[in-house]
N, C-alpha and C positions, 0 to 999 in steps of 0.2 A: 224710733220716736218714742217719747214718753207717753205712757198711757195710765190714766187714773181709773180704777175700777171701784165703784162704790156699792155698797149693799147696806141693807137695813132700810129704815123709813117705813111708812104704812100710816094706817089710821089707829088712833088710841083716845082713850077718853081722858078728860082733864084729871089731872093727878097721877096719871100713868107714866110709864117709862118706855123709852126706846133706845136702841143703840145702833149707831151708824158707824160703818167701817169703811176704809179706802185703803187700797193697795196701790202703791205707785210702782210701775214697771219701767225699767230702763233708766232709772235715775242714776246717773254715774257719780255725781258729787257725793262726797261724805258729809258736806255740810248744808243744810237746807232747813226750811221751815215747813211744816205741814199744818193744815187747818181746815176749818169749816166756815163758809159764808152761807148766808140765806137770803132769799128773796121772795117776799110776798107780792102778790099782784098789785101794781101801782106803786111799789115801793122800789127804793134802790137796793142793790145787793149790799149787804153789810156783813162785817166780820162777826162771827159767833164766838170762835175761840181759835187759837194757834198755838204750836209748840215747836221749839227748836230742837235740833239734834241733842242738844245739851240738857233738854228737859225743861226749859224755861217757857212757861205758858202765859197766855194773856187771854182774858175773857171779856166780852161785852158786859156792861153792868147789868143788863137785863137777864143775863143767864148765870151770874155769879151765885155760887152756893147751891145751884140745881144742876149744871152741867159739868162734866169733867172730861177733859181731853187727855189722851195717853198716846204714846208713840212706841213703836217697836222698831228699832233702827236696823235690826238684823234683817227683818222682813220688809222694811220701808212701809210699814202700815200705821195708820192713824185711826184711833177710835174715839168716837164722842159719845159718852153715856149720858142720856138726858133724862133727868127724873124730875118729878112734879111738874109736868108738862101743862102749860096754859094754852088756851085757844090762840092767843097772840103769838105762840111759838109756831103756828102753822104757816109753812113756807115750802119752797123748794131749797133744798140744802145742798150746797156745792162743795165738793172737796178741792182744796187748792194746795199747790206745792210751790214755793218761792225758792229758786237757786240764785244765790248771789243777790246783786241788787237790781238786775234788769229782766230776769226770766221768771215767768209764772206760767204754771199749767193748771187747767181746770178739768174737773169731771163733768160728766153730762148732768148730774143733778139727780137727787132723790127726793120724792114728795113726802113731807111729813105733815099729816093733818090731825089736829087735836080738836075733838068735837065729841059731844055727847049724844 
């Protein structure tokens, strides 16, 4: 069974940085997309950033220029470097892997809190 193991997250002051990492275990396919979603209380889960095995990335407008997603295909790991964090970035962040058009896996989530 596919397992996503997340690390990183925590409490940071506005303007600070955090790095999230996610390792995908038992992904057999060589073609997939890895990414991060977030969900704040009372809000729907939204895409933050995702990247394909070919290195094509997509970002939410709210994080462009501040967040950078990267993938290590040999390790099946995806990182999200978050800079210039704002209080509105506070949310639970979930790792996501999409294989093909119909299969998606989710991590347990890691909390990111931006507050002074």
